[in-house]
DRENMARDO-649931 format. One record per residue: z, x, y of N, C-alpha, C, CB in turn. Coordinates in steps of 0.2 Angstrom, whole numbers, padded with zeros to 4 digits, always signed. Each point is the difference from the previous one (the first is absolute). Glycine has a CB too. Example, Ala and Ser with C-alpha at 12.3 -4.5 7.8 and 13.67 -1.06 7.14 Angstrom:
2
+0039+0066-0028+0000-0004+0006+0000+0004+0006+0006-0009-0006
-0010+0007+0011+0001+0004+0006+0003-0004+0005-0010+0006-0003
This chain:
318
+0000+0004-0006+0000-0004+0006+0000+0004+0006+0006-0009-0006
-0010+0008+0011-0001+0003+0006+0006-0003+0005-0013+0003-0002
+0016+0002+0005+0006-0003+0005-0002+0002+0007+0008+0002-0009
-0004-0005+0013-0002+0001+0008+0001+0008+0001+0004-0012+0003
+0001+0015-0006+0001+0007+0001-0006+0004-0003+0012-0002-0001
-0015+0000-0004-0006+0003-0002-0006+0000+0005+0003-0003-0012
-0004-0003+0015-0005-0001+0005+0002+0003+0006-0003-0011-0005
+0009+0011+0007+0002+0004+0006-0001+0007+0000+0009-0008+0001
-0008+0011-0007-0002+0007-0001-0007+0002+0001+0009+0000-0008
-0014-0005+0007-0007+0001+0002-0001+0001+0007-0003-0007-0010
+0007+0005+0014-0001+0000+0007+0004+0004+0004-0003-0011-0001
+0009+0013-0001+0005+0003+0004+0004+0005-0005+0002-0009+0008
+0000+0015-0005+0004+0005-0004+0007-0003+0000-0007+0010+0003
+0010-0010-0009+0007-0003-0001+0005+0006+0000-0005-0010-0006
+0010+0009+0010+0005+0005+0001+0007-0004-0002-0006+0006+0010
+0010-0002-0014+0007-0003-0002+0005+0002+0006-0003+0001-0012
+0006-0007+0014+0005+0001+0005+0007+0000-0003-0007-0006+0009
+0009+0012-0012+0006+0000-0004+0002+0008-0002-0002-0012-0004
+0008+0013+0003+0002+0006-0003+0001+0000-0007+0005+0003+0011
-0006-0009-0014+0002-0001-0007-0006+0003-0004+0006-0010+0002
-0005+0016-0005-0005+0004-0004-0003-0004-0006+0005+0010+0004
+0000-0014-0007-0002-0004-0006-0005-0006+0002+0011+0003-0005
-0010-0006+0011-0004-0005+0003-0007+0003+0001+0010-0006+0005
-0010+0012-0002-0006+0003+0002-0004+0002-0006+0005+0004+0010
-0002-0002-0015-0003+0002-0007-0003-0006-0003+0008+0009-0001
-0005-0015+0002-0002-0006-0003-0006-0003+0004+0012-0003-0004
-0012+0003+0010-0005-0003+0004-0006+0005+0002+0008-0008+0005
-0007+0014-0006-0006+0005+0001-0004-0001+0006+0000+0000-0012
+0004+0000+0018-0004+0000+0006-0004+0006+0002+0009-0008+0004
-0013+0008+0001-0003+0006+0002+0004+0005+0003-0010-0006+0001
+0014+0003+0004+0005+0004+0004+0007-0004+0000-0009+0004+0008
+0014+0000-0005+0007-0003+0000+0003+0002+0007+0001+0000-0013
+0004-0004+0015+0003+0002+0006+0007-0001+0000-0010-0004+0006
+0014+0008-0003+0008-0001+0000+0002+0000+0007+0000+0006-0011
+0007-0007+0011+0004+0000+0006+0007+0002-0001-0008-0008+0006
+0012+0009-0002+0007+0001-0001+0004-0005-0005+0000+0007+0011
-0001-0013-0009+0003-0006-0004-0002+0000-0007+0001-0006+0011
-0008+0007-0012-0003+0000-0007+0003+0006-0004-0010-0006+0004
+0010+0012+0000+0002+0006-0003+0008-0001-0002-0009+0007+0006
+0013-0010-0002+0007+0000-0001+0001-0005-0007+0003+0001+0012
-0007-0006-0012+0001-0005-0006-0002+0004-0006-0003-0010+0007
-0003+0014-0007-0002+0004-0006+0005+0005-0002-0012-0002+0003
+0015+0006+0002+0005+0005-0001+0006-0002-0003-0005+0006+0009
+0007-0013-0008+0006-0002-0003-0001-0003-0007+0004-0003+0012
-0010+0002-0014-0002-0003-0006+0001+0006-0006-0008-0008+0006
+0012+0006-0011+0002+0005-0005-0006+0003-0004+0010-0006-0001
-0016+0002+0001-0006+0002-0003-0003+0007+0003-0002-0012-0003
+0004+0013+0010-0003+0005+0003+0005+0006+0002-0009-0008+0004
+0014+0008-0008+0005+0005+0002-0002+0007-0001+0008-0008-0004
-0013+0009-0001-0003+0007-0001-0003+0002+0007-0001-0002-0013
-0003-0002+0016-0003+0001+0006+0005+0002+0005-0010-0008-0002
+0016+0004+0003+0005+0002+0005+0003+0006-0002+0002-0012+0002
+0000+0014-0008+0003+0006-0002-0005+0006+0002+0007-0006-0009
-0013+0005+0008-0005+0006+0001+0000+0001+0008-0007-0003-0011
+0007-0002+0015+0000+0000+0007+0006+0004+0002-0007-0011+0001
+0013+0009-0004+0006+0003+0002+0001+0007-0001+0005-0011-0002
-0008+0013-0004+0000+0007-0002-0005+0004+0005+0002-0003-0012
-0007+0000+0014-0004+0004+0005+0002+0000+0007-0009-0003-0007
+0013-0002+0009+0002+0000+0007+0006+0004+0002-0005-0011-0001
+0010+0012-0004+0006+0003+0001+0005-0005+0003-0006+0011+0002
+0010-0009+0004+0005-0004+0002-0001-0003+0007+0007+0008-0006
-0013-0008+0008-0002-0003+0006-0003-0007-0001-0003+0011+0005
+0007-0017-0003-0003-0007-0001-0007-0001+0002+0012-0003+0001
-0014+0006+0005-0006-0001+0002-0005+0003-0004+0004-0001+0012
-0003+0007-0015-0004+0003-0005-0001-0004-0006+0003+0011+0005
+0003-0014-0007+0000-0005-0006-0005-0006+0001+0012+0003-0002
-0012-0006+0008-0004-0005+0002-0008+0002-0001+0009-0005+0008
-0010+0011-0005-0007+0002+0000-0002+0001-0007+0001+0006+0011
+0003-0003-0015-0002+0001-0007+0000-0006-0004+0005+0011+0001
-0001-0016+0001-0001-0007-0003-0007-0003+0001+0012-0001+0001
-0014+0002+0005-0007-0003+0002-0005+0004-0004+0004-0003+0012
-0004+0009-0012-0005+0004-0004+0001-0001-0007+0000+0009+0009
+0006-0009-0012+0001-0001-0007-0003-0007-0002+0010+0007+0000
-0008-0012+0003-0003-0007-0001-0007+0000+0001+0011-0006+0002
-0014+0009+0003-0007+0000+0002-0004+0003-0006+0003+0000+0012
+0000+0006-0014-0004+0003-0005+0000-0004-0007+0004+0011+0005
+0002-0014-0006+0000-0004-0006-0005-0006+0000+0012+0003-0002
-0012-0006+0008-0005-0006+0002-0007+0003-0001+0008-0006+0008
-0010+0012-0006-0007+0002+0000-0002+0001-0008+0002+0006+0011
+0003-0005-0015-0002+0000-0007-0003-0006-0003+0009+0008-0002
-0008-0014+0006-0002-0006-0002-0005-0004+0004+0011-0001-0005
-0013+0005+0011-0006-0003+0004-0005+0006+0001+0008-0008+0006
-0014+0005-0006-0006+0005+0001+0000+0003+0007-0006-0006-0009
+0008+0002+0014-0001+0002+0007+0006+0003+0003-0007-0009+0001
+0010+0006+0004+0005+0003+0005+0007-0004+0000-0010+0004+0007
+0015+0000-0005+0006-0003+0001+0002+0001+0007+0004+0001-0012
-0001-0006+0016+0002+0000+0007+0007+0002+0000-0008-0008+0004
+0010+0013+0000+0007+0002+0001+0002+0000+0007-0001+0008-0010
+0006-0011+0012+0002-0002+0007+0004+0006+0003+0000-0012-0003
-0002+0013+0010+0004+0004+0004+0006-0004+0003-0010+0007+0003
+0016-0004-0002+0006-0003+0002-0002-0004+0006+0007+0009-0005
-0005-0015+0005-0001-0005+0006+0003+0003+0006+0000-0010-0008
+0006+0014+0008+0003+0002+0006-0005+0005+0004+0011-0001-0006
-0016+0003+0003-0005+0005+0003-0006-0004+0003+0003+0009-0008
-0002-0016+0008-0006-0004+0003-0002+0001+0007+0004-0008-0008
+0000+0011+0012-0002+0001+0007+0000+0008+0002+0005-0011+0003
-0006+0015-0009+0000+0007+0001-0006+0003-0004+0013+0000+0001
-0018+0001+0003-0006+0002-0003+0000+0007-0003-0006-0006+0009
+0009+0011-0006+0001+0006-0003+0004+0000-0006-0001+0005+0011
+0007-0008-0011+0004-0001-0006-0003-0003-0006+0010+0000+0008
-0014-0005-0006-0004-0004-0006-0005+0005-0003+0001-0011+0006
-0004+0015-0002-0005+0004-0003+0003+0005-0004-0007-0001+0010
+0013+0004-0008+0004+0005-0004+0002-0003-0006+0004+0006+0010
-0001-0012-0010+0002-0003-0006-0005-0001-0005+0009-0006+0006
-0015+0003-0004-0006-0001-0004-0002+0006-0003-0003-0009+0007
+0003+0015-0004-0002+0006-0002+0005+0003-0006-0006+0003+0011
+0012-0005-0009+0005+0002-0005-0001-0004-0007+0008+0003+0010
-0009-0009-0009-0001-0004-0006-0006+0002-0004+0006-0010+0005
-0011+0012-0002-0006+0002-0003+0001+0007-0004-0007-0006+0009
+0011+0010-0005+0002+0006-0004+0004-0001-0006-0001+0006+0011
+0006-0010-0011+0004-0002-0005-0005-0003-0006+0010-0002+0007
-0014-0002-0005-0005-0003-0006-0004+0006-0002+0000-0011+0005
-0002+0016-0001-0004+0005-0002+0004+0005-0005-0007-0001+0010
+0013+0002-0009+0004+0004-0004+0001-0004-0007+0006+0005+0010
-0006-0011-0010+0000-0004-0006-0006-0001-0004+0009-0006+0005
-0015+0009-0002-0006+0000-0003-0004-0006+0002+0005+0006-0009
-0004-0009+0014-0004-0006+0002-0004+0002+0006+0009-0008-0004
-0016+0006+0003-0004+0002+0006+0000-0005+0006-0008+0005-0009
+0007-0002+0015+0001-0004+0006-0004-0007+0000+0002+0011+0006
-0008-0010-0009-0004-0006+0000+0002-0006-0004-0009+0008+0002
+0014-0007-0006+0003-0006-0003+0006-0003+0003-0003+0006-0010
+0005-0003+0016+0005-0003+0004-0002-0003+0007+0007+0009-0005
-0004-0014+0006-0001-0003+0007+0007+0000+0003-0009-0008-0004
+0010+0011+0010+0006+0000+0004+0001-0007+0004-0001+0013+0000
+0006-0016-0001+0001-0007+0003+0004+0002+0007+0000-0007-0011
-0003+0004+0016+0002+0001+0007+0000-0006+0004-0004+0012+0000
+0010-0014+0003+0000-0006+0004-0005+0000+0006+0012-0001-0003
-0015-0005+0004-0006+0000+0005+0002-0001+0007-0006-0005-0009
+0011+0010+0011+0001+0000+0007-0005+0005+0003+0013-0001-0002
-0013+0001+0009-0005+0005+0003+0001+0007-0002+0000-0008+0010
+0007+0010-0011+0001+0007-0002-0002+0001-0007+0010+0000+0008
-0009-0005-0012-0001+0000-0007-0008+0001-0001+0010-0007-0003
-0014+0003+0007-0007+0000-0001-0003+0007+0002+0000-0012+0003
+0004+0015+0003-0002+0007+0002+0001+0005-0005+0002-0004+0012
+0004+0003-0016+0002+0005-0005-0005-0001-0006+0012-0001+0003
-0014-0005-0005-0005-0001-0005-0007+0003+0002+0006-0010-0004
-0008+0010+0010-0006+0003+0002+0000+0007-0001-0001-0009+0009
+0007+0012-0007+0000+0008-0001+0000+0001-0008+0007+0001+0011
-0003-0005-0015+0000+0002-0007-0007-0001-0003+0012-0004+0000
-0015-0001+0002-0007-0001-0003-0004+0006+0001+0001-0013+0002
-0001+0016+0004-0004+0006+0002+0002+0006-0005-0001-0005+0012
+0007+0005-0014+0003+0005-0005-0002-0002-0007+0009+0003+0008
-0012-0008-0009-0002-0002-0007+0006-0004-0004-0007+0010+0000
+0012-0012+0004+0005-0004-0003-0001-0008+0002+0008+0010+0001
-0009-0014-0006-0002-0006+0001+0006-0005+0001-0011+0002-0007
+0010-0007+0011+0005-0004+0002-0001-0008-0001+0003+0009+0009
+0003-0012-0010+0000-0007-0001+0004-0003+0006-0001+0000-0013
-0002-0003+0018+0004-0003+0006+0003-0006-0002-0007+0006+0008
+0014-0007-0008+0003-0006-0002+0004-0003+0006+0002+0005-0011
+0001-0011+0009+0003-0004+0006-0005-0002+0005+0011+0006-0002
-0017-0008+0000-0005-0002+0004-0001-0007+0001-0006+0010-0004
+0007-0012+0010+0000-0008+0002-0004-0002+0005+0011+0001-0003
-0014+0004+0007-0004-0002+0006-0007+0003-0001+0010-0001+0007
-0015-0003-0004-0006+0003+0001-0001+0006+0003-0004-0012+0000
+0008+0013+0005+0000+0007+0004+0002+0005-0005+0003-0006+0011
+0002+0005-0015+0002+0006-0005-0006+0001-0004+0012-0004+0000
-0015-0001-0003-0006+0001-0004-0006+0004+0003+0003-0011-0006
-0004+0009+0012-0006+0003+0004+0002+0008+0001-0004-0011+0005
+0010+0012-0003+0002+0007+0002+0000+0004-0007+0007-0004+0010
-0005+0001-0015+0000+0004-0007-0007+0002-0002+0010-0006-0003
-0015+0001+0004-0007+0001-0001-0003+0006+0004-0001-0012-0004
+0003+0011+0011-0003+0005+0005+0003+0007-0002-0001-0009+0009
+0007+0010-0012+0003+0006-0002-0002+0003-0006+0010-0004+0006
-0014+0000-0010-0003+0002-0006+0005+0000-0006-0008+0007+0007
+0013-0011-0007+0004+0000-0006-0003-0003-0006+0010-0001+0008
-0008+0003-0014-0003-0002-0006+0001-0007-0002+0002+0011-0004
+0004-0014+0006+0002-0006-0003+0005-0004+0005-0002+0004-0012
+0001-0010+0013+0005-0004+0003+0003-0006-0004-0005+0003+0011
+0011-0005-0010+0003-0005-0004+0003-0006+0004+0003+0009-0008
-0008-0013+0010+0003-0006+0004+0004-0004-0004-0010-0001+0006
+0016-0002-0003+0005-0003-0004-0001-0008+0000+0008+0010+0003
-0012-0012-0007-0001-0007+0000+0006-0005-0001-0011+0003-0005
+0016-0001+0001+0005-0005-0002+0005+0000+0006-0001+0003-0012
+0002+0003+0015+0005+0000+0006-0003-0003+0006+0005+0010-0004
-0011-0010+0005-0003-0004+0005+0000-0007-0001-0008+0009+0002
+0007-0011-0008+0001-0007-0002+0007-0003+0001-0009+0002-0009
+0014+0003+0007+0007-0002+0001+0002-0002+0007+0002+0007-0010
-0005-0002+0014+0002-0001+0007-0003-0006+0003+0000+0012+0001
-0006-0014-0002-0003-0006+0003+0003-0006-0004-0011+0006+0002
+0013-0006-0008+0003-0006-0003+0007-0001+0003-0006+0003-0011
+0009+0002+0012+0007-0001+0004-0001-0002+0007+0005+0008-0007
-0010-0005+0010-0001-0002+0007-0002-0008+0001-0003+0012+0003
-0001-0014-0008-0003-0007+0000+0005-0005-0003-0012+0005+0000
+0017-0002-0003+0005-0004-0004-0003-0004-0005+0007-0001+0010
-0011+0004-0014-0004-0003-0006+0003+0003-0006-0010-0001+0007
+0009-0003-0013+0002+0003-0006-0006+0004-0003+0007-0010-0002
-0013+0009+0004-0006+0003-0003-0005+0000+0005+0003-0003-0012
-0008+0007+0012-0006+0000+0004-0006+0000-0005+0005+0006+0010
-0010-0011-0009-0006+0000-0005-0004+0006+0001+0000-0012+0001
-0003+0014-0007-0003+0007+0000-0006+0000+0005+0002+0000-0012
-0005-0006+0014-0006+0000+0005+0003+0001+0007-0006-0007-0008
+0013+0007+0009+0003+0001+0006+0004+0006+0000-0001-0012+0003
+0002+0015-0008+0005+0006-0001-0002+0006+0004+0002-0004-0012
+0003+0005+0017-0002+0005+0005+0000+0007-0003+0005-0007+0009
-0001+0008-0014+0000+0007-0004-0007+0001-0003+0012-0001-0002
-0015-0004-0001-0006+0001-0003-0006+0001+0005+0004-0008-0010
-0003+0004+0015-0005+0000+0006+0000+0007+0003+0002-0012+0002
+0004+0015-0002+0000+0007+0003-0004+0005-0004+0012-0003+0005
-0011+0003-0011-0004+0004-0005-0007-0001+0001+0010+0001-0008
-0012-0007+0008-0007-0002+0000-0003+0003+0007+0002-0011-0007
+0001+0010+0012-0002+0003+0007-0001+0007+0000+0006-0010+0005
-0001+0014-0008+0000+0007+0000-0006+0002-0005+0013+0001+0002
-0013-0004-0008-0006+0002-0004-0006-0001+0003+0007-0003-0010
-0009-0003+0013-0006-0001+0003-0001+0005+0006+0001-0012-0003
+0004+0014+0007-0001+0005+0005-0002+0007-0003+0008-0007+0007
-0004+0009-0012-0001+0007-0002-0007+0000-0003+0012+0001-0003
-0014-0006-0001-0007+0001-0003-0006-0001+0005+0006-0005-0011
-0005+0000+0016-0005-0001+0005-0001+0007+0003+0004-0012+0002
+0001+0016+0000-0002+0006+0004+0001+0006-0004+0005-0006+0009
-0005+0006-0016-0001+0005-0004+0005+0005-0001-0011-0001+0003
+0018-0001-0002+0005+0004+0000+0001+0002-0008+0006-0005+0011
-0004+0011-0012+0002+0002-0007+0007-0002-0002-0008+0010+0002
+0012-0012+0002+0007-0002-0001+0000-0006-0005+0004+0005+0011
-0001-0004-0016+0001-0006-0005+0005-0005+0002-0004+0008-0009
+0003-0014+0007+0005-0005+0001+0004-0002-0007-0007-0004+0011
+0013+0004-0011+0004-0002-0006+0005-0005+0002-0001+0011-0005
-0001-0017+0003+0005-0006+0002+0006+0001-0004-0009-0008+0001
+0015+0007+0002+0007+0001-0003+0005-0005+0001-0003+0012+0002
+0008-0012-0005+0006-0004+0002-0002-0008-0001+0005+0009+0008
-0007-0010-0014-0002-0007-0002+0006-0005-0002-0011+0005-0003
+0011-0011+0005+0005-0005-0002-0002-0004-0006+0004+0000+0012
-0011-0001-0012-0002-0005-0005-0007+0003-0002+0007-0010+0004
-0009+0007-0010-0006+0003-0003-0006-0002+0004+0005-0001-0011
-0005-0005+0014-0005-0003+0004-0002+0005+0006+0003-0012-0004
+0002+0015+0006-0002+0005+0006-0004+0006-0003+0011-0003+0006
-0010+0004-0012-0004+0006-0003-0007-0002-0002+0011+0004-0004
-0012-0010+0001-0006-0002-0002-0005-0002+0006+0005-0004-0010
-0001+0002+0016-0004-0001+0006-0003+0006+0003+0008-0010+0002
-0006+0016-0004-0002+0006+0003-0004+0004-0006+0010+0001+0008
-0012-0004-0013-0004+0003-0005-0006+0004+0003+0003-0009-0008
-0004+0015+0007-0005+0004+0003+0002+0005+0005-0007-0010-0001
+0014+0009+0004+0003+0005+0004+0000+0007-0004+0007-0009+0006
-0008+0014-0002+0000+0007-0004+0005+0001-0005-0005+0004+0011
+0011-0005-0009+0006+0000-0005+0005-0005+0001-0002+0012+0000
+0005-0014-0005+0006-0005+0001+0006+0003-0004-0009-0010+0001
+0014+0011+0002+0006+0002-0003+0005-0006-0002-0001+0011+0006
+0002-0011-0013+0003-0007-0002+0006+0002-0005-0011-0005+0000
+0017+0001+0002+0006+0001-0004-0001-0003-0007+0007-0001+0010
-0003+0004-0015-0001-0002-0007+0000-0008-0002+0005+0011-0002
-0001-0014+0006+0001-0008-0001-0007-0003+0001+0013+0000+0002
-0016+0002+0004-0006-0003+0002-0006+0002-0005+0004-0001+0012
-0004+0008-0014-0004+0002-0005+0000-0004-0006+0001+0011+0004
+0005-0013-0006+0001-0004-0006-0003-0007+0001+0011+0006-0002
-0010-0009+0008-0003-0007+0001-0008+0001+0000+0010-0003+0007
-0013+0008-0004-0007+0000+0000-0003+0002-0007+0001+0004+0012
+0003+0000-0016-0002+0001-0006+0000-0005-0005+0004+0011+0002
+0000-0017+0000+0001-0006-0004-0005-0005+0002+0012+0003-0002
-0015-0003+0008-0004-0005+0002-0007+0001-0002+0007-0001+0010
-0010-0004-0012-0007+0000-0002-0005+0002+0005+0002-0009-0008
-0008+0012+0007-0004+0003+0004-0004-0004+0005-0001+0009-0008
-0005-0007+0010-0004-0004+0004+0002+0001+0008-0001-0008-0009
+0003+0014+0010+0002+0002+0007-0006+0002+0004+0012+0003-0004
-0014-0006+0009-0005+0003+0004+0002+0005+0005-0005-0011-0001
+0000+0015+0003+0001+0005+0005+0001-0003+0007-0007+0009-0007
+0012-0007+0011+0001-0003+0007-0002+0005+0005+0009-0007-0004
-0009+0013+0003-0002+0005+0005-0005+0005-0002+0012-0001+0005
-0017+0002-0001-0005+0005-0002-0003+0004+0006-0003-0008-0009
+0001+0014+0009-0003+0004+0005-0006-0004+0003+0004+0011-0005
-0008-0014+0001-0006-0004+0003+0002-0005+0004-0006+0003-0010
+0011-0007+0008+0002-0006+0005+0003+0003+0006+0002-0007-0010
+0002+0013+0010+0003+0003+0006-0005+0002+0005+0010+0004-0008
-0016-0001+0005-0005+0002+0005-0003-0006+0004-0003+0009-0008
+0004-0015+0005-0003-0006+0004+0005-0003+0005-0007-0002-0010
+0013+0005+0010+0005-0003+0005-0002+0002+0007+0009+0001-0009
-0008-0005+0014-0001+0001+0007+0007+0003+0003-0009-0010+0001
+0009+0017-0001+0006+0003+0002-0002+0005+0006+0005-0002-0012
+0000+0004+0016-0001+0005+0005+0005+0006-0002-0003-0009+0009
+0000+0015-0008+0004+0006-0002+0006+0001+0006-0010+0005-0006
+0016-0003+0004+0005+0001+0004+0002+0008+0001+0004-0012-0003
-0003+0014+0009+0002+0007+0001+0007+0000+0002-0011+0004+0003
+0015+0000-0006+0008+0000+0001+0002+0007+0001+0001-0010-0007
+0002+0011+0014+0004+0006+0001+0007-0003-0001-0008+0006+0008
+0013-0001-0006+0007-0002-0002+0002-0006+0004+0002+0012-0002
-0004-0012+0009+0002-0006+0004-0003-0006-0003+0001+0007+0010
-0007-0007-0011-0003-0006-0003+0003-0003-0006-0011+0004+0006
+0012+0001-0011+0004-0001-0006+0006-0004+0001-0006+0010-0005
+0010-0007+0009+0007-0002+0001+0000-0007+0003+0004+0011+0002
-0009-0012+0003+0000-0007+0003-0003-0005-0005-0002+0005+0011
-0003-0003-0015-0003-0005-0004+0005-0002-0006-0011+0005+0002
+0015+0000-0004+0005-0001-0006+0006-0004+0003-0003+0011-0005
+0005-0010+0011+0005-0003+0004-0001-0008+0001+0003+0011+0005
-0010-0012-0005-0002-0007+0001+0001-0005-0006-0008+0005+0009
+0009-0002-0015+0001-0003-0006+0008+0000-0002-0012+0003-0004
+0016-0008+0006+0007+0000-0001+0002+0000-0007+0001-0006+0010
-0005+0003-0015+0001+0001-0007+0000+0008-0002-0005-0012-0002
-0001+0015+0004+0000+0007-0002+0005+0004+0003-0012-0001+0000
+0014+0000+0006+0005+0004+0003+0007-0001-0004-0006-0001+0012
+0007-0005-0013+0007-0001-0004+0000+0003-0007+0001-0011+0007
-0007+0009-0010+0000+0002-0007-0001+0008-0001-0005-0011-0003
+0002+0014+0007+0000+0008+0000+0007+0003+0001-0012+0000+0004
+0015-0003+0001+0007+0003+0001+0005-0002-0006-0002-0001+0013
+0001-0005-0015+0004-0002-0006-0001+0004-0006+0000-0012+0005
-0007+0013-0006-0002+0004-0006+0003+0007+0000-0010-0007-0001
+0010+0010+0007+0002+0007+0000+0008+0000-0001-0009+0003+0008
+0012-0008-0005+0008-0001-0001+0001-0001-0008+0002-0005+0012
-0006+0001-0015+0001-0002-0007-0001+0007-0004-0003-0012+0001
-0003+0015+0000-0001+0006-0004+0005+0005+0001-0012-0002+0001
+0015+0003+0005+0005+0004+0002+0007-0001-0004-0005+0001+0011
+0006-0008-0011+0006-0002-0004-0001+0002-0008+0002-0010+0008
-0008+0009-0010-0001+0001-0007+0000+0008-0001-0007-0010-0001
+0005+0014+0006+0001+0007-0001+0007+0002+0000-0011+0002+0006
+0015-0005-0002+0007+0002+0000+0004-0002-0007+0000-0002+0013
-0002-0004-0016+0002-0001-0006-0002+0005-0005+0000-0012+0002
-0006+0014-0002-0002+0006-0004+0003+0006+0001-0011-0005+0000
+0013+0006+0006+0004+0006+0002+0007+0000-0003-0006+0001+0011
+0009-0007-0011+0007-0001-0003-0001+0001-0007+0003-0008+0009
-0008+0006-0012-0001+0000-0008-0001+0008-0001-0005-0012-0001
+0001+0015+0005-0001+0007-0002+0007+0004+0001-0012-0001+0004
+0016-0001+0001+0006+0004+0001+0005-0001-0006-0002-0002+0012
+0002-0004-0015+0004-0001-0006-0002+0004-0006+0002-0012+0004
-0009+0013-0004-0003+0004-0005+0003+0008+0000-0010-0008-0001
+0009+0010+0008+0002+0007+0001+0008+0001-0001-0009+0000+0008
+0013-0005-0006+0007+0000-0002+0002+0000-0007+0002-0006+0011
-0006+0002-0015+0001+0000-0007-0002+0006-0003-0002-0012+0000
-0003+0015+0002-0002+0007-0002+0005+0005+0001-0012-0003+0002
+0015+0003+0004+0005+0005+0002+0006-0001-0004-0004+0001+0011
+0006-0007-0013+0006-0001-0004-0001+0001-0007+0003-0009+0008
-0009+0009-0010-0001+0001-0008+0002+0007-0002-0010-0008+0001
């Protein structure tokens, strides 16, 4: 039986949004992406204790070094089950520091290299602030490919494309959540879903004007949001939604295509820093969700730090 997931794979590259190595091995996506919260959940899972122990042995007594080694350790394990790339995230606290973001990305790539992983198999995840985009621009020129995350506004997307980043991750579900709450609704129909519409607009713009930057829809709340974007370059999907799509019968049509994008009546936008900040600021949802996303990722990073500290303490006490 052909499933919706089978059909979806014909149009889009499927990326697993999880740190669960067993789930990745089961679904066999092309790529995978992680973040501090996913990493923390995986590191606390008894199944992956050998990965944690190996990271601790390599890191010594520095909790931050433990975190870096956990990212690399889980990333390397994930790459054993995907043919493509894994995304590894830079600390959210560096979101407004271009130089520090570049330095951290280079450090992570070096650690992966020491673990035998080639740079082309890694995407460095960076928040889509102006400073993060500038860091990604520098990294891309060094051959370090980037996944720009926490992307909510069209201004962020255009700036990323102009910077030549490899990949952007528009957050469909978080855009949907904000508008649902603002409108005091229990749900928003797919044909009116602002998260879906955001990705469609970005995809059309990128393909219309020939940008190399790929679009990866992310942060989905329901399977319909995913199927509405069939044809998007990549789609990063959590295991529960992969399960739903894998159980649903096929017949899924393609929704997005470069040919259709070329027919769109669009005007090209030029963005310097002032224009970017003004355009982004004009979207209250994007302003709020970017700030909230950075705070959330920071909170997750602090939890991961606390976990790493307990590992170090236990090692010293042993």
